[in-house]
N, C-alpha and C positions, 0 to 999 in steps of 0.2 A: 434592404438595410444597411448590408454590408459592402455593397458598391456604392455608396452615397459618396461624392464628391465633396470634401471641404473648399468653401470658397476663397481661405485663407492660403491655400496652398498654390505656391507660385514656381511651375517647373520641379525643380529640385528641392526647394526651401517653403518653412513654414514662417509665413510673416509676422505671426505673433511671436514667435519663439523669438526674434530678435530682441524685442522690447520687455520679454521679462527676465527674471532670475530664476533659472530651474537648475535641478540636481544635476549632475555628469549623466546618469542613465536616461533621463529624459533627453537631454541635448542630443545624445547619441541616437534616440531611437528615432528612428525613420518612418513616420506614418505613410507616406507614398501618398498622400491625398485624402485617405481612406478614413470618414469619420469613427468606425468603429475600432480605429487603430491610432485615435490622437494620442499624442505625447504626453496631454496635460491629464490624461484618466489611466494612462496604465501603473502599474506597480514594480517595483524594483523586485526582480528573480532573486527570491533566496534560494541560499546556497547551504548543504547539509553542514553543522557544525559536528566538530569532533566532540567526542564524549567518551569519558572512562566507562566501560562496561564490559561484563564479562561474554558476552555475545556482541559480532560485529555485524553492525544492521547497516545496509546499504539500501539508499532510497532513489530507483531511479525509474525513467520514462522509456519506457521501450515500445515497440510495434507487435512485437509476440512475446509473452510472459513465458509461453509455453516451451520457447527454444533458449529460455537461460538453462545456463546447466549447474543443477545441482541434485541433493540425493532425494529430496520430495519435492510435491508441488501441493500447495495448501489450496484447496477449492472450496469455497463458501457454497452451501448447497440447502436445500428445504428437507422437511424432516420424511420426503417423498423420495430423496435421490432423485429428484430431477433436473439434468442436465439442462441448463437452459442456453449455453452459449454453442453456435454453430461450428466457432473454431475450434474448439476444443472436441466437438463430435468428430470434426474431419480429421484432425491429427491424430487421433485415438481410433481410426475408423470405424468410426459408431460403436465401437464395443464398452465404453466407459458404463454405459447406460443397462447394457446387460451383464456388466462386471457387477456392478452395486444391485441391482436387480438380482442377480443369482446369490449374491454374497448376505443379502440381510433381508430375512423373511418377514420381521415385524416393522414396524414404523419406528425409525430411527428417534434417540432421543434428542430434544433441543439441546444447544448447548455443550453437545461432547462431539468428538472425532472420532474417524473412523478410518483405519490405515489399510491399504490397499496395493497390491503389489502392478508396475505397469507392465504390459506386454512386451517384448522386443522387437514386435511389429510397428507398433506404435510410431509416431515422428514426433512425439514429445522428447526432452533432453533429461525428463526424470526418471527415477528408479522408482520410486513408489508415489500414489496421489492420498493426500488425506484429506478425506470429505469432511468438512466441519460445517455441522448442523447450525445454522445461525437463524433458521426460519422456520415458520409451518408452510403447508402447503402453498398458500396465498403469496407466500413470499413478502410477507409483512415483516420486515428484519426488525429484532428487538436488541436495543443497544448490550443489553446485560446478558442476554445469549452472546454476542460477539465475545463479550470481556471471556464469558466462559467457557466456549470455544476456544479462543486464542489463547487462553493459558492449561486448559488442556491438551491442547495441540503441542506445544512445546514438549511438554511431560513426557507424551506420548513419543513423541521423535526422540527426544534424548532416551527413553527406554528401550527404544530400537536402533540405538548406535547411530542414528541419522546425523550427521554433521553440519548441514545445508539446507535450509529450506527456500522455497520461493513462495511467498505470500502474494497475492493479488487482494484488494480492496475490497471488503465485503456489503458494500452497499449496494449490491446488484441493480443497480442503474436506477434506483426509488428512491432510498433512503439520504439524507444531507450529509452530503461527504463529510463536511468539518466535524459532525458526531461520529462519524465511523471513524474517520483519521485519531481521534481523541480517546475514543474506545479499545482501538485495536494498538495503539502505542503505548497506551497505559497499562494495558492487561499482559503485554510483553514485559514493561519497566518492571513491574511489581513482581511479577513471577521471576525476571531476572535477577532481583534485588532477596530474593527470598530463599531461593534455587540454585544450588553448585551443581551447574551442568558439566556431566563426565564427558559427553559426546558433542553435543548440540555447539556451533562454533560462528556458524552465519546466517544469517537471515536477510533474502533479498525481497524487498517490498516492492512490485514491479506493477505498473499503468501504463496504460496506453496514451492519457491526455497532460498536458500541463499543469491542469488546474487541480486534478488531483494530486499530482506529485509535488505542487506547491502548497498545498495541504497540508501533506503528508511531514514535509520537510518542516513547516510551522509550527506544527505540534510536537517533532520528533525534537525541533530545536529549544522548545518550552520545556519539556519532559525530561528528554536526555540531556540536553545544552548546559543545564545547572550542578548537573553531579557535581562535578568540581567544585565549584562554588560551596555547595552545600556541604563538602567533606572537607573543605577549607575552616568554612565557619565552625564544624564541629570540634577540628583540631585547635583550633584558636581557643574555642570553650574551654577544653580540657587540657590548655598549655602544653601541647605537642608540638 
């Protein structure tokens, strides 16, 4: 399917494009004759809006989130603390599972975070790892657990004088990414509006694919992008 050639693509040009009025981003896009990259169906790439917030949030598609330099990594996990990412296992020399198992004697509480110190021998760029428990052992992700874990994670980080976090999406490859984007960002927004952080300053939300990045940017723009407008409306209403 991905290699199907479009019959309306001639050499380096789309024959249909010349007969239509299209937005500039569709005109500039080159499908290269592949049907699954057709200009008529692509969406304009979203860019993260600027927003007034006491936390700086950066959403970025990266090849390896574990190489993003920060004080702590927030890793979504089930209540048995099972690591299901081969890359993380390799970069931590297979020691993360042992660390979790030795530290947590009983089954962890869903919706709660647990803080661990990273070994200096690991290849990860973070100093700590926060295991955010967002699912049962079957990895059936629950949005309310995601919201709870995210809020508690930010508070835990601030209490431990952590200034920067790398957070990866909590979908675990099974849950709807739109719902997860909304759950994670709305929980971060809610706690950032209620709590004055003394230490936590930056959050990097990192993912491997563009679709997930675009979903997070879309909900960030919806949730955080309207802060300035809402504050302006309030100031107008009170006459300031």
